VMD Tcl script that builds the backbone (N, CA, C; Angstrom):
set m [mol new atoms 528]
animate dup $m
set s [atomselect $m all]
$s set {name element resname resid chain x y z} {
  {N N MET 1 A 4.635 29.383 3.176}
  {CA C MET 1 A 5.478 28.264 2.806}
  {C C MET 1 A 6.929 28.793 2.942}
  {N N LYS 2 A 7.481 29.520 2.320}
  {CA C LYS 2 A 8.813 30.054 2.270}
  {C C LYS 2 A 9.125 30.316 3.804}
  {N N SER 3 A 8.487 31.195 4.760}
  {CA C SER 3 A 8.603 30.932 5.940}
  {C C SER 3 A 8.978 29.919 6.995}
  {N N GLU 4 A 7.778 28.750 6.538}
  {CA C GLU 4 A 7.717 27.864 7.036}
  {C C GLU 4 A 9.203 26.849 6.629}
  {N N GLU 5 A 9.549 26.933 5.468}
  {CA C GLU 5 A 10.738 25.990 4.739}
  {C C GLU 5 A 11.928 26.690 5.864}
  {N N ALA 6 A 11.756 28.079 5.695}
  {CA C ALA 6 A 13.090 28.844 6.267}
  {C C ALA 6 A 13.390 28.318 8.209}
  {N N THR 7 A 12.022 28.394 8.484}
  {CA C THR 7 A 12.205 28.091 10.018}
  {C C THR 7 A 12.470 26.382 9.917}
  {N N LEU 8 A 12.147 25.768 9.193}
  {CA C LEU 8 A 12.312 24.255 9.640}
  {C C LEU 8 A 13.868 24.061 9.247}
  {N N ALA 9 A 14.323 24.660 8.227}
  {CA C ALA 9 A 15.591 24.267 7.999}
  {C C ALA 9 A 16.537 25.153 8.876}
  {N N ARG 10 A 16.519 26.244 9.552}
  {CA C ARG 10 A 17.112 27.094 10.311}
  {C C ARG 10 A 17.242 26.040 11.773}
  {N N MET 11 A 15.822 25.227 12.092}
  {CA C MET 11 A 15.742 24.297 13.384}
  {C C MET 11 A 16.718 23.295 13.201}
  {N N MET 12 A 16.460 22.663 11.840}
  {CA C MET 12 A 17.355 21.567 11.551}
  {C C MET 12 A 18.617 21.660 11.626}
  {N N ARG 13 A 19.109 22.839 10.754}
  {CA C ARG 13 A 20.818 23.141 11.260}
  {C C ARG 13 A 21.005 23.162 12.862}
  {N N ALA 14 A 20.231 23.951 13.435}
  {CA C ALA 14 A 20.110 24.183 15.278}
  {C C ALA 14 A 20.598 22.612 15.597}
  {N N ALA 15 A 19.532 21.902 14.967}
  {CA C ALA 15 A 19.494 20.409 15.859}
  {C C ALA 15 A 20.991 19.480 15.413}
  {N N GLN 16 A 21.389 19.926 14.194}
  {CA C GLN 16 A 22.430 19.239 14.096}
  {C C GLN 16 A 23.807 19.653 14.640}
  {N N THR 17 A 23.442 20.960 15.544}
  {CA C THR 17 A 24.580 21.434 16.299}
  {C C THR 17 A 24.082 21.093 18.033}
  {N N GLY 18 A 23.114 20.241 18.090}
  {CA C GLY 18 A 22.998 19.689 19.352}
  {C C GLY 18 A 21.873 20.377 20.014}
  {N N ASP 19 A 21.337 21.371 19.386}
  {CA C ASP 19 A 20.312 21.780 20.106}
  {C C ASP 19 A 18.768 21.343 20.150}
  {N N LYS 20 A 18.382 20.575 21.494}
  {CA C LYS 20 A 17.353 19.771 21.903}
  {C C LYS 20 A 16.417 19.973 21.573}
  {N N ARG 21 A 16.113 21.583 22.177}
  {CA C ARG 21 A 14.688 22.205 21.879}
  {C C ARG 21 A 14.466 22.398 20.442}
  {N N ALA 22 A 15.474 22.899 19.854}
  {CA C ALA 22 A 14.985 22.869 18.214}
  {C C ALA 22 A 14.735 21.824 17.493}
  {N N TYR 23 A 15.422 20.618 17.944}
  {CA C TYR 23 A 15.300 19.448 17.383}
  {C C TYR 23 A 13.585 19.226 17.726}
  {N N ALA 24 A 13.081 19.173 19.187}
  {CA C ALA 24 A 11.658 18.799 19.348}
  {C C ALA 24 A 10.619 20.026 18.814}
  {N N VAL 25 A 11.153 21.094 18.633}
  {CA C VAL 25 A 10.090 21.473 17.930}
  {C C VAL 25 A 10.118 21.454 16.195}
  {N N LEU 26 A 11.234 21.144 15.743}
  {CA C LEU 26 A 11.492 20.409 14.312}
  {C C LEU 26 A 10.944 19.183 14.312}
  {N N LEU 27 A 10.966 18.150 15.138}
  {CA C LEU 27 A 9.997 17.219 14.864}
  {C C LEU 27 A 8.481 17.266 15.110}
  {N N SER 28 A 8.042 18.295 16.015}
  {CA C SER 28 A 6.928 18.411 16.136}
  {C C SER 28 A 6.004 19.179 14.937}
  {N N GLU 29 A 6.602 20.184 14.407}
  {CA C GLU 29 A 6.290 20.763 13.027}
  {C C GLU 29 A 6.277 19.816 11.889}
  {N N SER 30 A 7.510 19.039 11.776}
  {CA C SER 30 A 7.552 17.908 10.955}
  {C C SER 30 A 6.427 16.767 10.579}
  {N N SER 31 A 6.215 16.649 12.104}
  {CA C SER 31 A 4.848 15.801 12.518}
  {C C SER 31 A 3.474 16.084 11.840}
  {N N ALA 32 A 3.281 17.437 11.889}
  {CA C ALA 32 A 2.279 18.207 11.633}
  {C C ALA 32 A 2.465 17.934 9.982}
  {N N TRP 33 A 3.615 18.474 9.446}
  {CA C TRP 33 A 3.447 18.657 7.848}
  {C C TRP 33 A 3.129 17.045 7.525}
  {N N LEU 34 A 4.082 15.908 7.956}
  {CA C LEU 34 A 3.633 14.777 7.576}
  {C C LEU 34 A 2.501 14.453 7.518}
  {N N ALA 35 A 1.451 14.530 8.431}
  {CA C ALA 35 A 0.250 14.224 8.673}
  {C C ALA 35 A -0.552 14.650 7.741}
  {N N ARG 36 A -0.470 16.256 7.366}
  {CA C ARG 36 A -0.805 16.916 5.958}
  {C C ARG 36 A -0.639 16.179 4.659}
  {N N TYR 37 A 0.421 15.796 4.461}
  {CA C TYR 37 A 1.174 15.137 3.141}
  {C C TYR 37 A 0.566 13.904 3.158}
  {N N TYR 38 A 0.282 12.855 3.956}
  {CA C TYR 38 A 0.013 11.552 4.037}
  {C C TYR 38 A -1.640 11.822 3.987}
  {N N ARG 39 A -2.207 12.510 4.309}
  {CA C ARG 39 A -3.719 12.850 4.533}
  {C C ARG 39 A -4.226 12.188 3.292}
  {N N ARG 40 A -4.084 12.563 2.003}
  {CA C ARG 40 A -4.379 12.188 0.540}
  {C C ARG 40 A -3.730 11.092 0.210}
  {N N ARG 41 A -2.929 10.381 0.790}
  {CA C ARG 41 A -2.112 9.213 -0.048}
  {C C ARG 41 A -2.551 8.208 0.927}
  {N N VAL 42 A -3.257 7.988 2.183}
  {CA C VAL 42 A -3.359 6.709 3.086}
  {C C VAL 42 A -4.439 6.820 3.649}
  {N N PRO 43 A -5.102 5.600 4.123}
  {CA C PRO 43 A -6.387 5.862 5.209}
  {C C PRO 43 A -6.058 6.546 6.146}
  {N N ALA 44 A -6.701 7.012 6.817}
  {CA C ALA 44 A -6.585 8.111 8.257}
  {C C ALA 44 A -5.768 6.925 9.290}
  {N N PRO 45 A -6.231 5.593 9.283}
  {CA C PRO 45 A -5.602 4.806 10.387}
  {C C PRO 45 A -4.281 4.487 10.237}
  {N N GLN 46 A -3.630 4.605 9.121}
  {CA C GLN 46 A -2.165 4.597 8.785}
  {C C GLN 46 A -1.432 5.519 9.014}
  {N N ILE 47 A -2.125 6.951 8.811}
  {CA C ILE 47 A -1.081 7.772 8.772}
  {C C ILE 47 A -0.233 7.963 9.811}
  {N N ASP 48 A -0.570 8.045 11.477}
  {CA C ASP 48 A 0.449 7.966 12.436}
  {C C ASP 48 A 1.396 7.016 12.509}
  {N N ASP 49 A 1.523 5.757 11.816}
  {CA C ASP 49 A 2.391 4.795 11.672}
  {C C ASP 49 A 3.323 5.375 10.741}
  {N N LEU 50 A 2.997 5.879 9.637}
  {CA C LEU 50 A 3.992 6.527 8.712}
  {C C LEU 50 A 4.336 7.659 9.037}
  {N N VAL 51 A 3.851 8.353 9.830}
  {CA C VAL 51 A 4.592 9.693 10.335}
  {C C VAL 51 A 5.684 9.484 10.977}
  {N N GLN 52 A 5.648 8.373 11.912}
  {CA C GLN 52 A 6.436 7.600 13.043}
  {C C GLN 52 A 7.613 7.048 12.340}
  {N N GLU 53 A 7.550 6.635 11.338}
  {CA C GLU 53 A 8.412 5.893 10.536}
  {C C GLU 53 A 9.197 6.860 9.767}
  {N N VAL 54 A 8.534 7.853 9.331}
  {CA C VAL 54 A 9.448 9.051 8.611}
  {C C VAL 54 A 10.429 9.825 9.660}
  {N N LEU 55 A 9.717 10.275 10.948}
  {CA C LEU 55 A 10.274 10.623 11.962}
  {C C LEU 55 A 11.580 10.042 12.597}
  {N N MET 56 A 11.389 8.784 12.578}
  {CA C MET 56 A 12.553 7.892 13.065}
  {C C MET 56 A 13.650 8.057 11.717}
  {N N ALA 57 A 12.972 7.995 10.662}
  {CA C ALA 57 A 14.369 7.786 9.377}
  {C C ALA 57 A 14.821 9.389 9.409}
  {N N VAL 58 A 14.282 10.456 9.749}
  {CA C VAL 58 A 14.760 11.821 10.058}
  {C C VAL 58 A 16.070 11.724 11.078}
  {N N HIS 59 A 15.042 11.236 12.333}
  {CA C HIS 59 A 16.541 11.123 12.997}
  {C C HIS 59 A 17.577 10.210 12.929}
  {N N ALA 60 A 17.370 8.883 11.943}
  {CA C ALA 60 A 18.521 8.253 11.774}
  {C C ALA 60 A 19.398 8.951 10.652}
  {N N LYS 61 A 18.887 9.663 9.757}
  {CA C LYS 61 A 19.779 10.403 8.818}
  {C C LYS 61 A 20.029 11.818 8.873}
  {N N ARG 62 A 19.617 12.397 10.294}
  {CA C ARG 62 A 19.885 13.843 10.059}
  {C C ARG 62 A 21.142 14.341 9.858}
  {N N ALA 63 A 22.318 13.428 10.187}
  {CA C ALA 63 A 23.642 13.897 9.899}
  {C C ALA 63 A 23.871 14.236 8.226}
  {N N SER 64 A 22.825 13.418 7.479}
  {CA C SER 64 A 23.360 13.355 6.063}
  {C C SER 64 A 22.492 14.599 5.616}
  {N N TYR 65 A 21.616 15.453 6.517}
  {CA C TYR 65 A 20.986 16.907 5.717}
  {C C TYR 65 A 22.120 17.555 5.489}
  {N N ASP 66 A 21.899 18.575 4.505}
  {CA C ASP 66 A 23.107 19.656 3.951}
  {C C ASP 66 A 22.167 20.805 4.041}
  {N N PRO 67 A 22.779 21.348 5.234}
  {CA C PRO 67 A 22.217 23.094 5.479}
  {C C PRO 67 A 22.218 23.726 4.622}
  {N N ALA 68 A 22.953 23.669 3.449}
  {CA C ALA 68 A 22.873 24.413 2.554}
  {C C ALA 68 A 21.663 24.355 1.534}
  {N N ARG 69 A 21.078 23.233 1.507}
  {CA C ARG 69 A 20.017 22.864 0.574}
  {C C ARG 69 A 18.512 22.964 1.807}
  {N N PRO 70 A 17.485 23.157 1.027}
  {CA C PRO 70 A 15.861 23.493 1.745}
  {C C PRO 70 A 15.583 22.258 2.288}
  {N N PHE 71 A 14.990 22.077 3.641}
  {CA C PHE 71 A 14.523 21.393 4.657}
  {C C PHE 71 A 13.070 20.428 3.447}
  {N N LEU 72 A 12.460 20.910 3.487}
  {CA C LEU 72 A 11.124 20.220 2.824}
  {C C LEU 72 A 11.183 19.432 1.905}
  {N N PRO 73 A 12.242 19.597 1.004}
  {CA C PRO 73 A 12.321 18.789 -0.128}
  {C C PRO 73 A 13.054 17.382 0.224}
  {N N TRP 74 A 13.764 17.764 1.078}
  {CA C TRP 74 A 14.594 16.256 1.707}
  {C C TRP 74 A 13.477 15.736 2.521}
  {N N LEU 75 A 12.804 16.207 3.353}
  {CA C LEU 75 A 11.533 15.724 4.214}
  {C C LEU 75 A 10.542 15.278 3.204}
  {N N ALA 76 A 10.212 15.702 2.356}
  {CA C ALA 76 A 9.592 15.017 1.059}
  {C C ALA 76 A 9.948 13.700 0.838}
  {N N ALA 77 A 11.364 13.833 0.156}
  {CA C ALA 77 A 11.777 12.623 -0.504}
  {C C ALA 77 A 12.000 11.340 0.683}
  {N N ILE 78 A 11.939 11.791 1.811}
  {CA C ILE 78 A 11.994 10.662 2.802}
  {C C ILE 78 A 10.681 9.909 3.092}
  {N N ALA 79 A 9.851 11.303 3.206}
  {CA C ALA 79 A 8.525 10.455 3.357}
  {C C ALA 79 A 7.676 9.940 2.049}
  {N N ARG 80 A 8.333 9.966 0.991}
  {CA C ARG 80 A 7.972 9.984 -0.291}
  {C C ARG 80 A 8.393 8.063 -0.491}
  {N N TYR 81 A 9.648 8.112 -0.028}
  {CA C TYR 81 A 10.351 6.587 0.055}
  {C C TYR 81 A 9.756 5.649 0.998}
  {N N ARG 82 A 9.158 6.271 2.324}
  {CA C ARG 82 A 8.084 5.390 3.176}
  {C C ARG 82 A 7.166 5.160 2.671}
  {N N TRP 83 A 6.084 6.119 2.238}
  {CA C TRP 83 A 4.889 5.793 1.397}
  {C C TRP 83 A 5.132 4.800 0.480}
  {N N VAL 84 A 6.162 4.751 -0.424}
  {CA C VAL 84 A 6.340 3.637 -1.313}
  {C C VAL 84 A 6.291 2.134 -0.742}
  {N N ASP 85 A 7.537 2.185 0.283}
  {CA C ASP 85 A 7.401 1.141 1.316}
  {C C ASP 85 A 6.434 0.488 1.473}
  {N N HIS 86 A 5.142 1.477 2.368}
  {CA C HIS 86 A 4.130 1.246 2.862}
  {C C HIS 86 A 3.279 0.607 1.787}
  {N N LEU 87 A 3.129 1.242 0.695}
  {CA C LEU 87 A 2.143 0.419 -0.400}
  {C C LEU 87 A 2.758 -0.536 -0.582}
  {N N ARG 88 A 4.146 -1.140 -0.984}
  {CA C ARG 88 A 4.348 -2.100 -1.426}
  {C C ARG 88 A 4.025 -3.332 -0.073}
  {N N LYS 89 A 4.314 -3.117 0.925}
  {CA C LYS 89 A 3.726 -3.823 2.260}
  {C C LYS 89 A 2.677 -4.010 2.347}
  {N N VAL 90 A 1.425 -3.135 2.099}
  {CA C VAL 90 A -0.134 -3.450 2.060}
  {C C VAL 90 A -0.461 -4.204 0.674}
  {N N TYR 91 A 0.103 -3.817 -0.154}
  {CA C TYR 91 A -0.092 -4.635 -1.585}
  {C C TYR 91 A 0.431 -6.213 -1.829}
  {N N ARG 92 A 1.492 -6.555 -0.923}
  {CA C ARG 92 A 2.297 -7.752 -0.967}
  {C C ARG 92 A 1.346 -8.422 0.460}
  {N N ALA 93 A 0.663 -7.692 1.316}
  {CA C ALA 93 A 0.074 -8.561 2.267}
  {C C ALA 93 A -1.553 -8.924 1.731}
  {N N ASP 94 A -1.944 -8.373 0.646}
  {CA C ASP 94 A -3.127 -8.589 -0.300}
  {C C ASP 94 A -2.862 -9.822 -0.871}
  {N N GLU 95 A -1.685 -9.952 -1.173}
  {CA C GLU 95 A -1.583 -10.936 -2.262}
  {C C GLU 95 A -1.590 -12.412 -1.481}
  {N N THR 96 A -2.578 -13.209 -2.231}
  {CA C THR 96 A -3.034 -14.472 -1.596}
  {C C THR 96 A -2.482 -15.821 -2.517}
  {N N GLU 97 A -1.988 -16.653 -1.849}
  {CA C GLU 97 A -1.009 -17.780 -2.791}
  {C C GLU 97 A -2.265 -18.855 -3.053}
  {N N LEU 98 A -2.414 -19.350 -3.936}
  {CA C LEU 98 A -3.216 -20.443 -4.478}
  {C C LEU 98 A -2.907 -21.558 -4.040}
  {N N PHE 99 A -3.113 -22.326 -3.222}
  {CA C PHE 99 A -3.184 -24.049 -3.100}
  {C C PHE 99 A -3.692 -25.130 -3.631}
  {N N ASP 100 A -3.063 -26.184 -3.890}
  {CA C ASP 100 A -3.706 -27.063 -4.755}
  {C C ASP 100 A -5.238 -27.458 -4.106}
  {N N ASP 101 A -5.521 -27.291 -2.965}
  {CA C ASP 101 A -6.741 -27.639 -2.393}
  {C C ASP 101 A -7.676 -26.362 -2.739}
  {N N SER 102 A -7.506 -25.346 -2.921}
  {CA C SER 102 A -8.289 -24.034 -3.225}
  {C C SER 102 A -8.227 -24.164 -4.719}
  {N N ALA 103 A -7.684 -24.813 -5.484}
  {CA C ALA 103 A -8.023 -24.519 -7.096}
  {C C ALA 103 A -9.429 -25.310 -7.439}
  {N N VAL 104 A -9.728 -24.961 -8.437}
  {CA C VAL 104 A -11.182 -25.336 -8.938}
  {C C VAL 104 A -10.922 -26.437 -9.914}
  {N N GLN 105 A -11.863 -27.520 -9.139}
  {CA C GLN 105 A -12.037 -28.867 -9.484}
  {C C GLN 105 A -12.608 -28.997 -10.758}
  {N N ASP 106 A -12.485 -29.813 -11.872}
  {CA C ASP 106 A -13.384 -30.019 -12.600}
  {C C ASP 106 A -14.278 -31.268 -12.225}
  {N N SER 107 A -15.608 -31.181 -12.755}
  {CA C SER 107 A -16.606 -31.968 -12.342}
  {C C SER 107 A -16.693 -32.868 -13.387}
  {N N GLU 108 A -17.052 -34.007 -13.364}
  {CA C GLU 108 A -17.290 -35.059 -14.428}
  {C C GLU 108 A -18.306 -34.543 -15.290}
  {N N GLU 109 A -19.423 -34.009 -14.688}
  {CA C GLU 109 A -20.667 -33.594 -15.328}
  {C C GLU 109 A -20.270 -32.432 -16.580}
  {N N ASP 110 A -19.250 -31.564 -16.303}
  {CA C ASP 110 A -18.628 -30.476 -17.091}
  {C C ASP 110 A -18.114 -31.372 -18.069}
  {N N VAL 111 A -17.323 -32.086 -18.207}
  {CA C VAL 111 A -16.190 -32.911 -19.081}
  {C C VAL 111 A -17.439 -33.551 -20.063}
  {N N VAL 112 A -18.487 -34.181 -19.448}
  {CA C VAL 112 A -19.259 -34.773 -20.086}
  {C C VAL 112 A -20.224 -33.666 -21.099}
  {N N ILE 113 A -20.577 -32.777 -20.426}
  {CA C ILE 113 A -21.195 -31.604 -21.259}
  {C C ILE 113 A -20.240 -31.089 -22.264}
  {N N ALA 114 A -18.895 -30.787 -22.114}
  {CA C ALA 114 A -18.141 -30.213 -23.050}
  {C C ALA 114 A -17.971 -31.404 -24.181}
  {N N ARG 115 A -17.872 -32.506 -23.978}
  {CA C ARG 115 A -17.760 -33.693 -25.192}
  {C C ARG 115 A -18.760 -33.920 -25.908}
  {N N VAL 116 A -19.868 -33.620 -25.520}
  {CA C VAL 116 A -21.262 -33.776 -26.134}
  {C C VAL 116 A -21.189 -32.497 -27.029}
  {N N SER 117 A -21.197 -31.558 -26.253}
  {CA C SER 117 A -20.907 -30.440 -27.353}
  {C C SER 117 A -20.144 -30.433 -28.627}
  {N N LEU 118 A -18.700 -30.858 -28.435}
  {CA C LEU 118 A -17.845 -31.069 -29.195}
  {C C LEU 118 A -18.283 -32.189 -30.159}
  {N N GLU 119 A -18.795 -33.200 -30.051}
  {CA C GLU 119 A -19.344 -34.158 -30.766}
  {C C GLU 119 A -20.306 -33.314 -31.529}
  {N N ARG 120 A -21.354 -32.598 -31.096}
  {CA C ARG 120 A -22.482 -32.018 -31.964}
  {C C ARG 120 A -21.811 -31.435 -32.862}
  {N N MET 121 A -20.690 -30.539 -32.586}
  {CA C MET 121 A -20.187 -29.474 -33.624}
  {C C MET 121 A -19.588 -30.203 -34.505}
  {N N PHE 122 A -18.779 -31.721 -34.291}
  {CA C PHE 122 A -17.942 -32.546 -34.969}
  {C C PHE 122 A -18.850 -32.848 -36.032}
  {N N GLY 123 A -20.447 -33.014 -35.644}
  {CA C GLY 123 A -21.401 -33.684 -36.715}
  {C C GLY 123 A -21.380 -32.869 -37.924}
  {N N ALA 124 A -21.130 -31.281 -37.971}
  {CA C ALA 124 A -20.995 -30.574 -39.178}
  {C C ALA 124 A -19.772 -30.486 -40.025}
  {N N LEU 125 A -18.756 -31.481 -39.442}
  {CA C LEU 125 A -17.637 -31.729 -40.218}
  {C C LEU 125 A -17.752 -33.039 -40.954}
  {N N SER 126 A -16.836 -33.152 -42.163}
  {CA C SER 126 A -16.714 -34.365 -42.929}
  {C C SER 126 A -15.844 -35.402 -41.648}
  {N N ASP 127 A -16.052 -36.647 -41.944}
  {CA C ASP 127 A -15.397 -37.670 -41.188}
  {C C ASP 127 A -14.065 -37.573 -40.870}
  {N N ASN 128 A -13.454 -37.266 -42.058}
  {CA C ASN 128 A -11.495 -37.188 -42.142}
  {C C ASN 128 A -11.560 -35.724 -41.105}
  {N N GLN 129 A -11.937 -34.747 -41.328}
  {CA C GLN 129 A -11.700 -33.221 -40.584}
  {C C GLN 129 A -11.830 -33.489 -39.234}
  {N N ALA 130 A -13.073 -34.270 -38.761}
  {CA C ALA 130 A -13.266 -34.653 -37.299}
  {C C ALA 130 A -12.340 -35.385 -36.960}
  {N N THR 131 A -11.886 -36.373 -37.508}
  {CA C THR 131 A -10.666 -37.436 -37.229}
  {C C THR 131 A -9.358 -36.737 -36.879}
  {N N ALA 132 A -8.879 -35.770 -38.132}
  {CA C ALA 132 A -7.754 -34.916 -37.931}
  {C C ALA 132 A -7.733 -34.244 -36.575}
  {N N ILE 133 A -8.713 -33.504 -36.665}
  {CA C ILE 133 A -8.656 -32.530 -35.526}
  {C C ILE 133 A -8.762 -33.393 -34.217}
  {N N GLU 134 A -9.248 -34.398 -34.197}
  {CA C GLU 134 A -9.631 -35.102 -32.836}
  {C C GLU 134 A -8.120 -35.604 -32.159}
  {N N LEU 135 A -7.497 -36.413 -33.518}
  {CA C LEU 135 A -6.062 -37.133 -33.423}
  {C C LEU 135 A -5.083 -35.882 -32.881}
  {N N VAL 136 A -5.097 -34.679 -33.680}
  {CA C VAL 136 A -3.999 -33.698 -33.545}
  {C C VAL 136 A -4.269 -32.543 -32.652}
  {N N LYS 137 A -5.143 -32.084 -32.551}
  {CA C LYS 137 A -5.550 -31.001 -31.709}
  {C C LYS 137 A -6.265 -31.574 -30.379}
  {N N ILE 138 A -6.630 -32.412 -29.845}
  {CA C ILE 138 A -7.544 -32.886 -29.013}
  {C C ILE 138 A -6.782 -33.783 -27.913}
  {N N GLU 139 A -6.444 -34.797 -28.794}
  {CA C GLU 139 A -5.394 -35.999 -28.157}
  {C C GLU 139 A -4.122 -35.842 -28.311}
  {N N GLY 140 A -3.659 -34.480 -29.142}
  {CA C GLY 140 A -2.127 -34.125 -29.115}
  {C C GLY 140 A -1.071 -35.418 -29.969}
  {N N HIS 141 A -1.467 -35.588 -30.850}
  {CA C HIS 141 A -0.734 -36.592 -31.611}
  {C C HIS 141 A 0.092 -35.556 -32.904}
  {N N SER 142 A 1.045 -35.953 -33.373}
  {CA C SER 142 A 1.513 -35.378 -34.359}
  {C C SER 142 A 0.933 -35.727 -35.477}
  {N N VAL 143 A 1.279 -34.787 -36.365}
  {CA C VAL 143 A 0.939 -35.056 -37.701}
  {C C VAL 143 A 1.017 -36.312 -38.422}
  {N N ARG 144 A 2.320 -36.773 -38.353}
  {CA C ARG 144 A 2.804 -38.150 -38.898}
  {C C ARG 144 A 1.969 -39.174 -38.215}
  {N N ASP 145 A 1.877 -39.142 -36.742}
  {CA C ASP 145 A 1.253 -40.487 -36.197}
  {C C ASP 145 A -0.555 -40.038 -36.544}
  {N N ALA 146 A -1.039 -39.056 -36.687}
  {CA C ALA 146 A -2.050 -38.802 -36.938}
  {C C ALA 146 A -2.684 -39.589 -38.409}
  {N N ALA 147 A -1.735 -39.108 -39.342}
  {CA C ALA 147 A -1.911 -39.908 -40.476}
  {C C ALA 147 A -1.844 -41.272 -40.747}
  {N N HIS 148 A -0.703 -41.719 -39.841}
  {CA C HIS 148 A -0.939 -43.238 -39.834}
  {C C HIS 148 A -2.142 -43.910 -39.116}
  {N N LYS 149 A -2.258 -43.483 -38.050}
  {CA C LYS 149 A -3.699 -43.756 -37.412}
  {C C LYS 149 A -4.918 -43.774 -38.468}
  {N N SER 150 A -5.285 -42.588 -39.084}
  {CA C SER 150 A -6.217 -42.514 -39.850}
  {C C SER 150 A -6.285 -42.962 -41.177}
  {N N GLY 151 A -5.037 -43.411 -41.978}
  {CA C GLY 151 A -5.058 -43.543 -43.031}
  {C C GLY 151 A -4.992 -42.661 -44.275}
  {N N GLN 152 A -4.749 -41.430 -43.550}
  {CA C GLN 152 A -4.852 -40.325 -44.576}
  {C C GLN 152 A -3.136 -39.857 -44.453}
  {N N SER 153 A -3.120 -39.081 -45.678}
  {CA C SER 153 A -1.602 -38.487 -45.879}
  {C C SER 153 A -1.284 -37.454 -44.967}
  {N N GLU 154 A -0.092 -36.683 -44.738}
  {CA C GLU 154 A 0.206 -36.038 -43.761}
  {C C GLU 154 A -0.394 -35.063 -44.264}
  {N N SER 155 A -0.301 -34.395 -45.625}
  {CA C SER 155 A -0.628 -33.104 -45.877}
  {C C SER 155 A -2.267 -33.232 -45.724}
  {N N ALA 156 A -2.944 -34.322 -46.216}
  {CA C ALA 156 A -4.245 -34.240 -46.149}
  {C C ALA 156 A -4.972 -34.078 -44.434}
  {N N ILE 157 A -4.044 -34.380 -43.429}
  {CA C ILE 157 A -4.117 -33.993 -42.003}
  {C C ILE 157 A -4.102 -32.854 -41.990}
  {N N LYS 158 A -3.060 -31.892 -42.159}
  {CA C LYS 158 A -3.118 -30.769 -42.229}
  {C C LYS 158 A -4.520 -29.607 -42.934}
  {N N VAL 159 A -4.675 -30.190 -44.140}
  {CA C VAL 159 A -5.549 -29.514 -44.779}
  {C C VAL 159 A -6.966 -29.802 -44.080}
  {N N ASN 160 A -7.101 -31.001 -43.566}
  {CA C ASN 160 A -8.481 -31.630 -43.090}
  {C C ASN 160 A -8.680 -30.596 -41.579}
  {N N ILE 161 A -7.413 -30.542 -40.941}
  {CA C ILE 161 A -7.575 -29.493 -39.703}
  {C C ILE 161 A -7.742 -28.253 -40.025}
  {N N HIS 162 A -7.188 -27.319 -41.076}
  {CA C HIS 162 A -7.361 -26.346 -41.452}
  {C C HIS 162 A -8.795 -25.809 -41.806}
  {N N ARG 163 A -9.525 -26.506 -42.731}
  {CA C ARG 163 A -10.620 -26.509 -43.323}
  {C C ARG 163 A -11.760 -26.862 -42.106}
  {N N GLY 164 A -11.476 -27.994 -41.236}
  {CA C GLY 164 A -12.355 -28.180 -40.546}
  {C C GLY 164 A -12.545 -27.481 -38.885}
  {N N LEU 165 A -11.172 -26.335 -38.696}
  {CA C LEU 165 A -11.311 -25.797 -37.530}
  {C C LEU 165 A -12.103 -24.428 -38.536}
  {N N LYS 166 A -11.566 -23.896 -39.501}
  {CA C LYS 166 A -12.295 -22.971 -40.167}
  {C C LYS 166 A -13.882 -23.148 -40.234}
  {N N LYS 167 A -14.204 -24.311 -40.692}
  {CA C LYS 167 A -15.855 -24.434 -40.548}
  {C C LYS 167 A -16.242 -24.202 -38.890}
  {N N LEU 168 A -15.660 -24.883 -38.069}
  {CA C LEU 168 A -16.071 -24.973 -36.760}
  {C C LEU 168 A -16.312 -23.413 -36.312}
  {N N SER 169 A -15.099 -22.569 -36.506}
  {CA C SER 169 A -15.010 -21.277 -36.248}
  {C C SER 169 A -16.355 -20.142 -36.620}
  {N N ALA 170 A -16.617 -20.555 -38.150}
  {CA C ALA 170 A -17.736 -19.762 -38.631}
  {C C ALA 170 A -19.122 -20.504 -38.091}
  {N N LEU 171 A -19.163 -21.404 -37.700}
  {CA C LEU 171 A -20.359 -22.249 -36.999}
  {C C LEU 171 A -20.389 -21.526 -35.436}
  {N N ILE 172 A -19.308 -21.137 -34.696}
  {CA C ILE 172 A -19.352 -20.774 -33.374}
  {C C ILE 172 A -19.637 -19.148 -33.930}
  {N N GLU 173 A -19.295 -18.624 -34.679}
  {CA C GLU 173 A -19.441 -17.108 -34.904}
  {C C GLU 173 A -21.190 -16.957 -35.257}
  {N N LYS 174 A -21.550 -17.938 -36.350}
  {CA C LYS 174 A -22.878 -17.908 -36.760}
  {C C LYS 174 A -24.058 -18.151 -35.094}
  {N N ALA 175 A -23.882 -18.661 -34.607}
  {CA C ALA 175 A -24.524 -19.068 -33.331}
  {C C ALA 175 A -24.603 -17.886 -32.534}
  {N N GLU 176 A -23.269 -17.224 -32.199}
  {CA C GLU 176 A -23.374 -15.768 -31.235}
  {C C GLU 176 A -24.123 -15.033 -31.968}
}
mol reanalyze $m
mol bondsrecalc $m
mol representation Tube
mol addrep $m
């Protein structure tokens, strides 16, 4: 590994001074190293594209390489950034947007079944509790409006909702 590092660093320094033969060998050796690097990170059909992207980045950034520093960590950093970009692109392509026509539509049968189940559970509550829950929690009225409509006080509405929900919760837990 040390000899490979030293050889690649020497070829990169020569390539920076204009040695085309050293540059060609550097790209060839880098290509083999990158293929090994990506072998465990991406599916086989994607390796060649990633290697080419990194080699183009090496070509574009070759002037930024510092000859006093090791070559392989510099190459590995570029490879890692390209790999992360590749993963982002792949995952972004896998995302699908939900459109209104693909949303699940409620059937009226489900609504009727839910309402029948709710009415059956309300049968276990007092009339005041069922009315308070129906007005506030299901229909969305304020406590003040529910009190006015049902003839109960606001505090009675709150107590009936609390006790009714507690009783419904116990019924559901018992059924399970």
